[in-house]
Residue, then its C-alpha position, 0 to 999 in steps of 0.5 A: x500500500x501506497x502512502x501519499x504526502x499532501x504537499x499543498x494546492x491538490x498535489x500529492x507525493x508518494x512517499x517511497x519518491x521523497x528523498x528529503x524535505x528542506x527549509x527553505x529559509x536554513x537550507x538556501x543559506x548555503x551556496x551550494x543549495x542555492x546553486x542546486x535550487x537554480x540548476x534545477x530551475x534552469x532544468x525545468x526540474x521544479x514545481x511550485x505547488x503555492x502562490x504564497x511565501x515558500x516555506x519548504x521544498x521537497x526533493x523527489x525521485x521516482x525510482x524507475x525515472x532517476x529523474x529528480x524533481x523539487x516541489x516548492x511547498x507553502x507548507x513548514x517542514x514540521x507540518x510535512x513531517x507530522x502528516x507523513x508520520x501519520x500516514x496522510 
């Protein structure tokens, strides 16, 4: 049975595809993270699921495709982690 995580605005991700959930404020302090996000944006690998100020981004990679995606969400890391723990 697959567990899905709702990340905002009618977008859900398979929990098995999630590589990591990152706080937008703290992780983008690093130049490496900023470069990664810029490169992902340039390559069309970013999906923005919010019209609000983003609080987190989720790095995903489907096992069969091996192509990463970055999902930008208005939800806080703590909220997303709690949803995963409750298997929502």
